[in-house]
N, C-alpha and C positions, 0 to 999 in steps of 0.2 A: 504494500500500500504506500509506503514511504517513497518507493522508487517512482510510482505513478505520479505522485504529487510533485516530485522533483522534475519529472519530464514536463508536466503541465506548467509548472512555474517557469522553466527554461523556455518553453514555447511561448508563453505570454510575454516574457521579456524580449525575445526575438521579434515577436510581432509588434511590440511597442517601439522597438528601435527601427524596424523596417518602415513603420508608418510615418516616422519623422521625415520631413522634407528639409533639405538644405536651402536656406533662404539667403538671398543676397548674392552679389557677384564677388569674384575674386579681385581684390585690390592688390596691385603690385607696386612696390616702392623701388625706384631705380635711381642711380646717380651715386652709388657708393664707390667712389674712386679712392685710391690710396692717398692719404694726406701726408704732408711732410712736416714733422715736428722739429722745431729748432728752438734754441735758447739764445739769449742775448749775451751771455758770457761763457767762457770755457773754464775759467778757474774761479772757484768760489772761496772767498776768505771771510770767515766769520770772526768778528772781534766785538768787544764791548762797545766800541765807538759806533758801530753800524748795526746795533741790535734793533733799532727802530725803523730802519730803512729796508726796503725790498732789495735783496741781493741777487735774485734770479727770476727771470720771467720767461715763460714758454709761449710760443705761438705756433700755429699750424695753418696750412692752406685750407681754405674753405671749399667745400663741395656743395653743389646744388642738388637737392633731392627732389624728385618728381613722382607723382602718383599716376597710375594707369587710368584712373578716373578723374578727369579734370574738374568735376563738380564737387568732389570731396573737399571739405575745408578743415582747418585745424581746430581742435577743441579749444574752447575759450581760455582755459588757464595757461596755455602754452604761448610763448612769445612768437612773433612772426619772423 
């Protein structure tokens, strides 16, 4: 009896998963080029005299990301 209940339960789960439809289209993000990371100095010297000043700064080349669906917009909390 336990085996029959297990089969019925598995069948119901499979039917429930099969009945679900995938909604929405596939959105693809492109523009992931390799960026170049660089720093403004090669030698870092930390002393008590320069403890309040920034001694190292990094920068990288910016890449432009694009979406396959041009009607998609960014969510409100993210900067443009």
